[in-house]
C-alpha positions in Angstrom: -18.2 36.3 -64.1 -15.0 38.3 -63.7 -15.5 38.6 -59.9 -16.1 34.7 -59.7 -12.7 34.1 -61.5 -10.9 36.5 -59.1 -12.4 34.7 -56.0 -11.2 31.3 -57.4 -7.8 32.8 -58.0 -7.6 34.2 -54.4 -8.6 30.7 -53.0 -6.1 28.9 -55.1 -3.4 31.4 -54.1 -4.2 31.0 -50.4 -4.1 27.2 -50.7 -0.8 27.4 -52.4 0.5 29.8 -49.9 -0.5 27.5 -47.0 1.0 24.5 -48.6 4.4 26.3 -48.9 4.2 27.5 -45.3 4.1 23.9 -43.8 5.1 20.7 -45.2 3.6 17.4 -44.2 5.2 14.0 -44.6 3.7 10.6 -44.0 6.1 7.7 -43.2 6.2 4.6 -40.9 2.5 5.0 -40.0 3.1 8.5 -38.8 2.2 11.9 -40.2 4.8 14.6 -39.2 4.9 18.3 -39.8 6.7 21.4 -38.5 4.3 23.9 -36.9 4.8 27.1 -35.0 3.0 28.9 -32.1 3.1 32.1 -34.2 2.5 32.9 -37.9 4.5 36.1 -37.8 7.8 36.4 -35.8 9.5 39.4 -34.5 13.3 39.9 -34.7 15.0 39.0 -31.4 11.7 37.7 -29.8 11.8 33.9 -29.0 8.9 31.8 -30.2 8.2 28.1 -30.2 8.2 25.4 -33.0 7.1 21.8 -32.7 7.4 18.7 -34.6 3.8 17.4 -34.7 3.6 13.6 -34.9 0.3 12.0 -35.5 0.3 8.2 -35.3 -2.1 5.7 -37.0 -4.3 3.8 -34.5 -2.4 1.2 -32.5 1.0 2.7 -33.3 3.3 4.7 -31.0 6.6 6.6 -30.9 9.0 6.8 -28.0 9.9 9.1 -25.2 13.5 10.3 -24.7 14.1 7.1 -22.5 12.2 4.4 -24.5 12.5 1.8 -21.6 13.1 -1.8 -22.5 13.0 -1.3 -26.2 12.8 1.4 -28.9 14.5 4.6 -30.0 13.4 8.2 -29.3 12.8 10.7 -32.1 16.0 12.6 -33.2 15.7 16.1 -34.6 18.5 18.1 -36.4 17.7 21.7 -37.0 18.8 23.7 -40.1 18.1 27.4 -39.2 18.9 30.7 -40.7 22.1 32.4 -39.5 22.1 33.6 -35.9 18.9 31.6 -35.1 19.4 29.1 -32.1 17.1 26.3 -31.1 16.9 25.0 -27.4 16.5 21.5 -26.4 13.2 19.7 -27.0 10.7 19.8 -24.2 9.1 16.3 -23.8 5.5 16.0 -22.6 4.6 13.4 -20.0 4.9 9.9 -21.6 2.6 6.8 -21.3 3.7 3.5 -19.9 3.3 1.1 -22.9 3.2 -2.8 -22.8 4.8 -4.6 -25.8 4.7 -8.4 -25.3 6.8 -8.8 -22.1 8.5 -5.5 -22.5 7.6 -2.2 -20.9 8.3 1.1 -22.8 7.6 4.8 -22.5 6.1 6.7 -25.4 3.2 8.4 -27.0 0.1 7.3 -28.9 -2.2 9.2 -31.2 -0.5 12.5 -31.2 2.5 14.4 -29.7 4.0 17.9 -30.0 7.8 18.0 -29.5 8.4 21.7 -28.9 11.6 23.6 -29.0 12.0 27.3 -28.3 13.7 29.2 -31.1 15.7 32.4 -30.5 15.7 34.5 -33.7 18.4 36.8 -34.8 18.0 40.4 -33.3 18.2 41.8 -36.8 16.3 40.2 -39.7 16.4 41.8 -43.1 14.1 39.2 -44.9 10.3 39.4 -45.0 10.1 35.6 -44.7 12.4 33.0 -43.0 12.5 29.3 -43.6 13.1 26.7 -40.8 14.2 23.3 -41.6 14.3 20.1 -39.5 15.5 16.6 -40.3 13.8 14.0 -38.1 14.2 10.3 -37.6 12.0 8.1 -35.5 10.9 4.6 -34.8 7.2 3.8 -34.9 6.0 0.5 -33.4 2.9 -1.7 -33.2 3.5 -5.4 -33.3 6.4 -4.6 -35.6 8.7 -1.5 -35.6 9.3 0.6 -38.7 11.9 3.4 -38.9 10.7 6.7 -40.3 12.4 9.9 -41.5 11.4 13.3 -42.9 12.9 16.6 -44.0 10.5 19.3 -42.9 10.4 22.9 -43.6 8.3 25.9 -42.4 8.1 29.4 -43.8 7.3 32.2 -41.3 6.6 35.9 -42.1 8.6 38.6 -40.2 6.8 41.6 -38.9 7.0 44.3 -36.2 4.6 42.2 -33.9 4.5 38.5 -33.3 1.1 37.1 -34.1 -0.3 33.8 -32.9 -1.0 31.0 -35.3 -3.9 28.5 -35.5 -1.8 26.0 -33.6 -1.4 28.3 -30.4 -4.0 26.4 -28.4 -2.3 23.0 -29.1 0.9 24.6 -27.8 -0.8 25.7 -24.7 -2.3 22.3 -24.1 1.1 20.6 -24.5 2.6 23.1 -22.0 0.3 21.7 -19.3 1.9 18.3 -19.8 5.5 19.6 -19.4 7.7 18.6 -16.6 8.1 21.3 -13.9 10.8 21.8 -11.3 10.0 19.8 -8.1 8.3 22.0 -5.4 9.4 19.3 -2.8 12.9 18.3 -1.6 13.9 14.8 -2.7 16.6 12.4 -1.9 17.4 8.9 -3.3 18.7 5.7 -1.8 19.7 2.4 -3.2 20.4 -1.2 -2.0 21.3 -4.4 -3.9 17.6 -5.0 -4.7 16.0 -1.6 -5.1 16.2 2.1 -5.7 13.9 4.6 -4.0 12.9 8.2 -3.7 12.0 10.0 -0.5 10.0 13.1 -1.4 9.1 15.6 1.3 5.4 16.3 0.4 3.6 18.4 3.0 0.9 16.7 5.0 -1.7 19.1 3.6 -1.0 17.9 0.1 -0.7 14.1 0.6 -4.6 13.5 0.9 -5.1 14.7 -2.7 -2.4 12.2 -4.2 -4.0 9.2 -5.8 -1.0 7.6 -7.4 2.7 8.3 -8.1 4.9 7.0 -10.9 8.5 7.5 -11.8 9.9 7.6 -15.3 13.8 7.3 -15.2 16.0 9.2 -17.6 18.3 6.1 -17.8 17.2 2.7 -19.1 19.4 0.5 -17.2 18.7 1.4 -13.5 15.3 -0.1 -12.7 13.1 -2.9 -13.9 10.7 -1.0 -16.1 8.0 -3.7 -15.9 8.0 -4.2 -12.2 5.5 -2.5 -9.9 6.6 0.6 -8.0 5.6 0.7 -4.4 4.3 3.9 -2.8 4.4 4.5 0.9 3.3 7.5 2.8 5.8 8.5 5.6 6.0 11.0 8.4 8.0 13.3 6.1 6.1 12.8 2.8 6.2 9.7 0.5 8.6 6.9 -0.5 8.6 5.3 -3.9 10.5 2.1 -4.1 11.5 0.5 -7.5 13.0 -2.9 -8.1 16.6 -2.4 -9.3 17.9 -3.7 -12.7 20.6 -6.4 -12.7 22.2 -4.6 -15.7 23.7 -1.9 -13.4 24.9 -3.8 -10.4 27.6 -1.3 -9.2 27.2 1.8 -7.2 24.6 4.3 -8.3 26.1 7.8 -8.3 23.1 9.7 -9.5 19.4 9.2 -10.2 17.1 11.4 -12.3 13.9 11.3 -14.2 10.3 12.6 -13.8 7.7 11.9 -11.1 4.2 11.9 -12.3 1.6 12.6 -9.7 -2.1 11.9 -10.3 -4.5 13.5 -8.0 -8.0 12.3 -6.9 -9.6 14.1 -9.8 -7.5 12.3 -12.3 -5.3 15.3 -13.2 -1.7 14.7 -13.8 1.4 16.8 -12.9 5.0 15.9 -13.6 8.0 17.1 -11.6 11.7 16.8 -12.5 13.7 14.7 -10.0 17.5 14.9 -10.1 19.6 13.5 -7.3 23.4 13.9 -7.5 24.2 11.7 -4.5 22.4 8.4 -3.9 22.6 7.1 -0.3 23.6 3.5 0.2 21.0 1.6 2.2 22.1 -1.7 3.7 19.6 -4.5 3.7 19.3 -6.3 7.0 19.4 -10.0 7.1 16.2 -11.7 8.1 15.8 -11.4 11.9 15.0 -14.3 14.1 13.5 -14.4 17.6 16.6 -14.9 19.8 14.7 -16.4 22.7 13.9 -19.6 20.8 16.7 -20.4 18.4 16.4 -23.6 16.4 12.7 -24.2 17.3 11.5 -27.5 16.0 8.1 -28.5 14.5 7.2 -30.5 17.7 8.0 -27.5 19.9 5.9 -25.2 17.6 3.0 -27.6 17.8 3.2 -27.7 21.6 3.4 -23.9 21.7 0.4 -23.7 19.4 -1.7 -26.0 21.6 -0.7 -24.0 24.8 -1.4 -20.8 23.0 -4.8 -22.0 21.9 -5.6 -22.9 25.5 -4.5 -19.5 26.9 -6.5 -17.8 24.2 -9.6 -18.8 26.0 -8.7 -16.4 28.7 -8.3 -13.4 26.4 -11.0 -10.8 26.8 -11.8 -11.1 23.0 -13.6 -14.5 23.4 -15.2 -14.4 26.8 -18.6 -13.3 25.5 -18.9 -16.2 23.0 -17.4 -18.7 25.5 -19.9 -17.5 28.1 -22.7 -18.2 25.6 -21.3 -21.7 25.0 -21.3 -22.4 28.8 -24.9 -21.2 28.8 -25.7 -23.7 26.1 -24.2 -26.5 28.3 -26.3 -25.4 31.1 -29.3 -25.5 28.8 -28.6 -29.2 28.2 -29.6 -29.8 31.9 -26.6 -32.0 32.7 -27.3 -34.4 29.8 -23.8 -35.7 29.1 -24.5 -37.0 25.6 -26.1 -33.8 24.4 -23.4 -31.7 26.1 -20.7 -33.8 24.4 -22.3 -33.6 21.0 -22.7 -29.8 21.4 -19.1 -29.4 22.4 -17.9 -31.5 19.4 -19.8 -29.4 16.9 -18.3 -26.3 18.7 -14.9 -27.8 18.2 -15.6 -28.6 14.6 -16.6 -25.0 13.9 -13.2 -24.0 15.6 -11.3 -26.4 13.5 -12.8 -25.4 10.2 -12.3 -21.7 11.0 -8.6 -22.2 11.8 -8.1 -24.2 8.6 -9.8 -21.5 6.5 -7.5 -18.9 8.1 -4.5 -21.2 7.4 -5.6 -21.5 3.8 -5.9 -17.7 3.4 -2.5 -17.2 4.9 -0.9 -19.8 2.7 -2.6 -18.5 -0.5 -1.8 -14.9 0.1 1.8 -15.7 1.0 2.1 -17.6 -2.3 0.7 -14.5 -4.1 3.4 -12.4 -2.5 0.9 -10.6 -0.3 1.7 -11.6 3.3 -0.9 -10.9 5.9 -1.0 -11.4 9.6 -3.1 -12.8 12.4 -6.2 -10.7 12.8 -6.0 -9.4 9.3 -9.8 -9.4 8.9 -10.2 -6.7 11.5 -8.5 -4.4 9.0 -11.7 -4.8 6.9 -14.6 -2.4 7.4 -17.0 -4.9 5.8 -16.0 -7.6 8.2 -16.4 -5.3 11.2 -19.9 -4.2 10.1 -21.0 -7.8 9.6 -19.6 -8.8 13.1 -21.5 -5.9 14.7 -24.7 -7.0 13.1 -24.2 -10.7 14.0 -23.4 -9.7 17.7 -26.4 -7.4 17.8 -28.7 -10.2 16.8 -27.1 -12.5 19.5 -27.6 -9.7 22.0 -31.3 -9.2 21.0 -31.8 -12.9 21.4 -30.3 -13.0 24.9 -32.5 -10.1 25.9 -35.6 -12.0 24.7 -36.3 -9.4 22.0 -35.6 -11.6 19.0 -36.0 -15.3 18.6 -35.9 -17.2 15.4 -38.6 -19.7 16.6 -40.9 -16.6 17.1 -40.2 -14.6 14.0 -39.4 -17.6 11.6 -41.1 -20.6 13.3 -40.9 -22.9 10.2 -37.2 -22.1 9.7 -36.5 -22.8 13.4 -38.4 -26.1 13.2 -36.4 -27.1 10.1 -33.1 -26.2 11.7 -33.9 -28.0 15.0 -35.1 -31.1 13.0 -32.2 -31.3 10.5 -29.4 -29.2 12.0 -29.9 -29.2 15.7 -26.2 -28.5 16.4 -25.7 -26.0 13.7 -25.8 -23.0 16.1 -23.1 -24.6 18.2 -20.9 -25.1 15.1 -21.5 -21.4 14.3 -20.6 -20.5 17.9 -17.2 -22.1 17.3 -16.8 -20.0 14.1 -17.7 -16.8 15.9 -15.4 -17.7 18.8 -12.4 -17.9 16.4 -13.4 -14.7 14.6 -13.5 -12.8 17.9 -10.3 -14.4 19.2 -8.1 -13.2 16.2 -7.5 -9.7 17.7 -5.8 -11.4 20.6 -2.4 -13.1 20.7 -1.8 -15.4 23.7 1.7 -16.2 25.0 3.4 -19.0 23.0 0.9 -18.4 20.2 2.9 -15.6 18.4 6.1 -17.8 18.3 4.0 -20.8 16.9 2.4 -18.6 14.1 5.7 -16.9 13.3 7.3 -20.4 12.8 4.2 -21.4 10.6 4.7 -18.6 8.1 8.3 -19.8 7.3 7.1 -23.5 6.7 5.4 -25.3 3.9 1.6 -25.7 3.6 1.4 -29.1 5.5 3.2 -27.7 8.6 1.2 -24.5 8.4 -2.0 -26.6 8.6 -0.6 -28.7 11.5 0.2 -25.7 13.6 -3.2 -24.1 13.0 -4.8 -27.4 13.8 -3.1 -27.6 17.1 -4.0 -24.0 17.8 -7.7 -25.0 17.2 -7.4 -28.1 19.4 -6.0 -26.1 22.3 -8.6 -23.4 21.9 -11.6 -26.0 21.8 -10.1 -28.3 24.4 -11.6 -26.8 27.6 -15.1 -26.8 26.3 -14.8 -30.4 25.2 -13.1 -31.5 28.4 -15.9 -29.9 30.4 -18.6 -31.8 28.4 -16.7 -35.1 28.6 -16.1 -35.2 32.3 -19.0 -36.3 34.5 -17.2 -34.8 37.5 -16.8 -31.4 35.8 -20.5 -31.5 34.5 -21.6 -31.8 38.2 -20.4 -28.2 38.7 -22.5 -26.9 35.9 -25.6 -25.5 37.5 -29.1 -26.7 36.5 -31.5 -24.6 34.3 -33.5 -22.2 36.3 -34.9 -18.6 36.6 -31.4 -17.4 37.2 -30.6 -18.0 33.5 -32.7 -15.0 32.5 -30.5 -12.7 34.6 -27.3 -14.3 33.3 -28.5 -14.0 29.7 -29.1 -10.3 30.2 -25.5 -9.9 31.6 -24.1 -11.8 28.5 -26.1 -9.4 26.3 -24.4 -6.4 28.0 -21.0 -8.1 27.3 -22.0 -8.4 23.7 -23.1 -4.8 23.5 -19.7 -3.8 25.0 -18.0 -5.9 22.3 -20.1 -4.1 19.6 -19.1 -0.7 21.0 -15.5 -1.8 20.8 -15.9 -2.9 17.2 -17.6 0.4 16.2 -14.5 2.2 17.8 -12.2 0.0 15.8 -14.2 0.7 12.7 -14.0 4.4 13.1 -10.2 4.1 12.9 -10.1 1.6 10.0 -12.4 3.6 7.7 -10.4 6.8 8.1 -8.3 5.9 5.0 -8.1 9.1 3.1 -4.8 10.0 4.8 -2.0 8.1 6.5 -2.7 7.1 10.2 -2.6 10.3 12.1 0.3 10.6 14.6 -0.4 9.6 18.1 -1.1 12.6 20.3 1.8 13.5 22.6 1.0 14.0 26.3 3.9 14.9 28.6 2.5 12.6 31.2 2.9 9.6 28.9 5.6 8.3 26.5 6.0 10.6 23.3 5.5 8.1 20.5 6.7 8.5 16.9 5.0 7.0 14.0 6.9 4.0 12.5 8.6 4.4 9.1 11.7 2.6 7.7 13.4 6.1 7.3 12.7 6.9 10.9 14.3 3.7 12.0 17.3 4.3 9.8 17.8 7.8 11.2 17.5 6.6 14.9 20.0 3.8 14.1 22.5 6.2 12.7 22.1 8.4 15.7 22.8 5.5 18.0 19.5 5.9 19.9 17.9 3.1 22.0 14.6 2.4 20.3 11.5 0.9 21.8 9.4 -0.4 18.9 5.7 -1.2 19.7 3.6 -3.2 16.9 0.0 -2.4 17.8 -3.5 -1.9 16.5 -6.7 -0.6 17.8 -8.5 -3.9 17.3 -5.7 -5.8 19.3 -7.2 -6.0 22.8 -4.0 -7.4 24.2 -2.2 -4.4 22.8 -4.7 -2.0 24.4 -4.4 -3.7 27.8 -0.6 -3.5 27.6 -0.8 0.1 26.6 -3.0 1.2 29.5 -1.5 -1.1 32.2 2.3 -1.1 31.3 3.2 1.6 28.8 1.4 4.3 30.9 2.9 3.1 34.1 4.7 6.0 35.8 7.8 4.0 36.5 8.1 2.8 32.9 7.5 6.4 31.6 10.2 7.7 33.9 12.6 5.1 32.7 12.0 6.0 29.1 12.9 9.6 30.0 15.9 8.7 32.1 17.5 6.6 29.3 16.4 8.8 26.5 14.6 6.0 24.7 13.0 6.8 21.4 9.5 5.3 21.4 8.2 4.2 18.0 4.7 2.9 17.4 3.9 0.8 14.3 0.1 1.1 14.1 -1.3 -1.8 12.1 -4.9 -0.9 12.6 -5.2 -0.6 8.8 -3.0 -2.8 6.6 0.4 -1.4 6.0 2.8 -3.3 3.9 5.9 -1.8 5.6 4.7 -3.0 9.0 3.8 -6.4 7.6 7.4 -6.7 6.2 8.9 -5.4 9.5 7.0 -8.1 11.4 8.1 -10.8 8.9 11.7 -9.7 9.4 11.2 -10.4 13.1 9.7 -13.9 12.4 6.3 -12.6 13.4 2.9 -12.0 11.8 0.8 -11.4 14.8 0.7 -8.5 17.4 1.5 -7.3 19.9 5.3 -7.3 19.4 7.7 -5.3 21.4 11.4 -4.9 20.4 14.2 -2.9 22.0 17.1 -2.1 19.6 20.3 -0.9 21.0 24.0 -0.8 20.4 26.0 0.6 17.5 24.0 0.3 14.3 21.3 -1.5 16.4 23.3 -4.7 16.2 21.5 -5.9 19.4 17.9 -6.3 20.1 15.5 -7.7 22.8 12.1 -9.2 21.9 9.7 -8.9 24.8 6.8 -11.3 25.4 3.3 -10.7 23.9 1.9 -10.0 27.4 4.2 -7.6 29.3 4.3 -6.2 32.8 6.0 -3.0 34.1 8.7 -5.3 35.7 9.4 -7.0 32.3 9.8 -3.7 30.5 11.9 -2.1 33.3 14.2 -5.1 33.5 14.7 -5.1 29.7 15.5 -1.4 29.6 17.9 -1.6 32.5 19.8 -4.4 30.6 20.4 -2.2 27.6 21.4 1.1 29.2 
């Protein structure tokens, strides 16, 4: 009985002792208390103390920069003589959405830790630490809270960890660290950006990057931050706040990097001098100032005509000619077949126009041939062309494998396959840009929806015109050979063309799917032009150095680009001229979608490739835009004129 009373007494004593060691206060939907990483301190040996804040579900408190609204917690220390407290270390905050406001803060729980340096000589057995804290807790409404906290700690010859030690260690992992990478900042009238020199070996593991500024009036907190990978690392661009319209002298905050495993790291970013970046006015094509709608429609029609001569569409057009031969000279059947082919072309161009208009309205500009940046589209195209090739070889025929389906199609949709041929021809035509066509499409993207559809309609009419003309003219139909045994050999030749097209699409696919890292730099061969990968920073550097720059917008799926590359840009006279004039060659590879390249094209009034531009003169105030189809003579003459 006596032993039981003693045990109860010991338990009550321990509970009372624990209650006096740490005081807990509940206010403004938040429980706060003062806790330490050690339960016993040693004279002269620093230790850590934290204000632990635990919020009710749905409630939050704020980071040191609250963002669009709010107030950060404020802590005032009342410590024994000769004790000193360092500044609070703030863990990585969360981005919080409050109505239309974006704020930075903490939900659930946060430890606001400060290091305490005790006196080198302590005579007491116990010391008392006090802290007055004020904060603002918010959910749908905001409530101010305050608390006077105290913590008693024993003094001994050896510091001993407390029950909170693991919580302190966990919080340490969310502290901001010095940046391991060099960083600089730039600003213009619309944005503020950071250039961070992240080594190439570390870029592939980065999944996302987010910047939390120290100041609340420099950026628009609710706006999206745009990340680009560059030759030297990464660039993060943030829309600038209208509150601070003057010159930005310094820029600081934390850069939160999340890797592909979901782990987060935070680095301190502080830039004392912010470079001023001038925003160039929208560029126009100097060769065609003041182009009118009628001229654009004419160019669209001519560009559509010339598009028939591009290597992209020859396999499908050859199949179309074969279908005319199959009609045996029957003018009516040939005309109906051609009209259905033209309808397929028209519908396809209208769909492309609709996509361009819709995505432009959503603020996501795309360009001619955008679907070739999609692995799914490339795979589907390969499968469709493979079926066509098997059919031409006689290894696959719908009337053999699916006789009932074939009979239904012939009975109800006899010209459905010619309509689909028109669709397929347009899809295969989009990697090519014919002369006149780029100017017409560039004009279209600056116009309203009606003019867009008109220009794309004239492109379609020009593209379908030769086939329709052939079927409408009795004189021309006379030159179409009659069906015969020769058609089997011709079909096999067409099948080989399709196989070649499939091989090319697979080659393009291999470059498009390699998306785990930025496009690899083009290999440098001393026999050819040493190309540099495009980036806005590189262009600014070359402009400041006064270099003549030849900028090549290209893609692996752009056949016109590849032909120009092999025939012109690897021509010895052209290569020698580049070396003689010290021309800096920059390649903007658009094989995969790159918003920077899309914007650069838009600034030139373009959204199709190839595009070739020579920049020269002080601050690159002059430029020459070359035709889509170039020759060595064209390039040499252009370079001579800017030397």
